C-alpha positions in Angstrom: 23.8 -8.1 33.2 24.0 -5.4 31.0 25.6 -7.8 28.1 22.7 -10.0 28.5 20.7 -7.2 28.2 22.1 -5.8 24.8 21.8 -9.2 23.7 17.8 -9.7 24.4 17.2 -6.2 22.7 19.7 -7.0 19.6 17.5 -10.1 19.1 13.9 -8.9 19.3 15.1 -6.1 16.9 16.3 -8.9 14.6 13.4 -10.2 15.1 11.2 -7.5 14.3 12.8 -6.7 11.1 13.2 -9.9 10.2 9.1 -10.1 10.0 8.1 -6.7 8.3 10.7 -8.4 5.8 8.8 -11.1 5.0 5.5 -9.4 5.2 7.0 -7.1 2.4 8.3 -10.4 0.6 5.5 -12.1 0.8 3.0 -9.7 -0.5 5.7 -8.8 -3.2 6.2 -12.3 -4.4 2.6 -13.0 -4.8 1.9 -9.8 -6.2 4.3 -11.1 -9.1 2.5 -14.5 -9.1 -0.8 -12.9 -9.1 0.0 -10.5 -12.0 1.8 -13.6 -13.8 -1.2 -15.7 -13.6 -3.4 -12.3 -15.0 -1.2 -11.7 -18.0 -1.5 -15.2 -18.9 -5.8 -15.2 -18.9 -5.9 -12.1 -19.8 -3.6 -11.0 -22.7 -2.5 -7.6 -24.3 -4.7 -8.5 -26.8 -7.9 -8.0 -25.0 -7.4 -4.5 -24.8 -6.1 -1.7 -22.4 -9.3 -1.6 -20.2 -9.0 -5.7 -19.5 -5.9 -5.6 -18.8 -6.3 -3.1 -16.3 -9.2 -4.9 -14.8 -7.4 -7.9 -14.0 -4.4 -6.6 -12.9 -6.0 -4.6 -10.1 -8.2 -7.6 -9.2 -4.6 -9.7 -9.5 -3.0 -7.0 -6.8 -6.5 -7.4 -4.6 -5.7 -11.3 -4.4 -2.5 -10.7 -3.6 -3.1 -8.1 -1.0 -5.5 -9.9 0.5 -3.6 -13.4 1.0 -1.1 -11.2 2.5 -2.9 -9.4 5.6 -4.2 -13.1 6.0 -1.3 -14.4 6.7 -0.7 -11.5 8.9 -4.1 -12.1 10.7 -3.1 -15.7 10.8 0.5 -15.1 12.8 -1.5 -12.4 14.7 -4.0 -15.3 16.4 -1.0 -17.6 16.5 0.0 -14.7 19.1 -3.4 -13.8 20.8 -3.4 -11.2 19.4 -6.2 -9.7 16.5 -6.3 -6.7 13.9 -7.3 -4.1 16.1 -4.1 -4.4 18.2 -2.9 -2.6 15.3 -4.9 -0.1 15.2 -7.7 -1.3 12.5 -11.0 0.3 14.1 -8.9 2.3 16.2 -10.5 6.0 17.8 -8.0 8.4 16.3 -7.5 11.9 17.2 -9.9 14.9 15.3 -5.5 16.2 13.5 -5.5 12.4 12.0 -8.8 12.9 10.6 -8.0 17.0 9.3 -4.6 15.4 8.3 -5.5 11.5 6.3 -8.3 13.6 4.8 -6.1 16.4 3.7 -3.7 14.5 2.3 -6.1 12.2 0.6 -7.4 14.5 -1.4 -4.3 16.4 -2.4 -2.3 13.2 -3.7 -5.6 12.6 -5.7 -6.2 16.0 -7.2 -2.1 15.7 -7.6 -2.5 12.4 -9.0 -5.0 13.1 -11.6 -3.1 16.2 -12.6 0.3 14.4 -14.3 0.5 14.8 -18.0 1.7 11.0 -18.3 -2.6 9.9 -17.8 -3.2 12.2 -20.5 -6.8 12.9 -19.1 -8.8 15.3 -20.2 -10.1 16.3 -17.1 -10.2 15.5 -13.9 -13.5 15.7 -13.3 -14.4 13.4 -15.8 -11.8 11.2 -15.3 -13.1 10.8 -11.7 -16.8 10.9 -12.9 -16.1 8.4 -15.2 -19.3 5.4 -15.1 -17.6 3.2 -17.4 -17.8 -0.5 -15.9 -13.9 -0.7 -16.3 -13.3 2.0 -14.1 -15.9 2.1 -11.4 -14.8 -2.2 -10.8 -10.9 -0.9 -10.5 -12.1 2.3 -8.8 -13.7 0.2 -5.6 -11.3 -3.1 -5.7 -8.1 -0.6 -6.0 -9.6 1.5 -3.1 -10.5 -0.8 -1.3 -7.3 -3.7 -1.3 -4.9 -0.8 -0.9 -6.4 1.2 1.8 -7.3 -1.3 3.8 -4.4 -3.8 2.6 -1.7 -1.9 2.8 -2.0 0.0 6.0 -2.3 -3.3 7.6 0.5 -4.2 6.4 2.3 -1.3 6.7 0.9 1.1 8.8 -0.1 -1.8 11.8 2.1 -4.7 11.3 5.4 -3.1 10.2 5.2 -0.2 12.5 4.1 -2.3 15.0 6.5 -4.7 15.1 9.3 -2.1 15.3 7.6 -0.5 18.3 7.5 -3.6 20.2 11.1 -3.8 19.7 11.9 -0.8 20.8 12.8 1.0 17.9 11.9 5.1 17.9 9.2 6.7 16.6 11.2 7.7 13.8 13.1 4.3 12.8 9.7 3.0 12.5 8.6 5.6 10.1 11.3 5.2 7.7 11.7 1.6 8.1 8.1 1.2 7.3 7.9 4.2 4.8 10.8 2.4 3.2 9.3 -1.3 2.8 6.1 0.4 1.7 8.9 2.1 -1.2 10.0 -1.2 -2.5 6.8 -3.1 -2.1 5.3 -1.1 -5.4 8.7 -1.0 -6.9 7.6 -3.6 -9.7 4.2 -2.8 -9.9 3.9 -1.2 -13.5 6.4 -3.8 -14.9 8.2 -0.6 -16.9 12.0 -2.1 -16.1 14.5 -1.5 -13.3 14.9 2.1 -13.6 10.7 2.9 -14.0 10.8 1.1 -10.7 13.2 2.8 -8.7 11.9 5.7 -10.0 8.7 4.7 -8.2 10.5 3.5 -4.6 10.9 7.7 -4.0 7.5 9.2 -4.2 6.0 6.3 -2.6 8.5 5.9 0.2 7.9 9.4 1.0 4.0 8.8 0.5 4.0 5.9 3.3 6.0 8.8 5.3 3.5 10.4 5.3 1.1 8.3 6.4 3.1 6.6 9.1 3.0 9.9 10.4 -0.6 10.1 10.5 -0.5 6.6 12.1 1.4 8.1 14.8 -0.6 11.2 15.3 -3.8 9.6 14.8 -2.9 7.4 18.3 -2.2 4.5 15.9 -5.3 4.7 14.8 -5.3 2.4 10.9 -8.9 4.1 10.5 -7.8 7.9 8.9 -4.5 6.4 7.1 -6.9 3.8 5.3 -9.5 6.6 4.6 -6.7 9.0 3.4 -5.0 5.7 0.8 -8.9 5.5 -0.4 -9.5 8.8 -1.3 -6.3 8.7 -3.5 -6.2 5.6 -5.0 -9.7 5.1 -7.0 -8.8 8.5 -8.1 -5.7 7.9 -9.5 -4.7 3.4 -10.4 -7.3 3.1 -12.7 -5.7 6.0 -14.9 -2.4 5.2 -14.4 -3.3 1.3 -15.0 -4.3 2.3 -18.5 -1.9 4.7 -19.6 0.6 1.7 -18.9 -1.6 -1.0 -20.9 -1.8 1.0 -23.1 1.6 2.1 -23.4 2.3 -1.9 -23.6 0.0 -2.9 -26.0 1.8 -0.2 -28.6 
């Protein structure tokens, strides 16, 4: 009897990890495919701002397709995105932590000397069309799609398989970091350096998700506060370097 229960639990956990890793792998593959397509439509000669717009659009498309695939899987199992925490009520503490983290990471990101920004406030309020578009698309796509995938889907799969909260947090954080490793196309070492801080940020999002009783809303807002502020300038710095 005990052996049978252990076998069922092992099978359940193997299935959960397979689904979580598959979702991450699909996202990574789609990102690379969409970025490749963007590089053909908008070559480097078109200028760094056009490259940023094309790449942010490519990422948004890849993330949206992945979320649609997750949604289709949920529907096939008579579940919905609300079961992952979308639109669910959160705790006041999770809102406080989420908003605080979003503002902190945005400020820290804009303070990166590698971005060569003359003013953090000027970067935030830049009215250029490329910046407004990139900020809106990056914030919406990443804030919504990535949280549905890595906090909602991955963590719920691991929870349903009986994994502890710490395994859920660390597993989600690791996959979140891996998914970002190839975004900037700056080589293997640079990709590895992206994994660690992104995974740490993912772990913080995961803790806020748990603190909010598995509501996605605080982490979506937290993510949205960070990415529109930082992502356009990170991509611009990389595009400018690639253009030289």
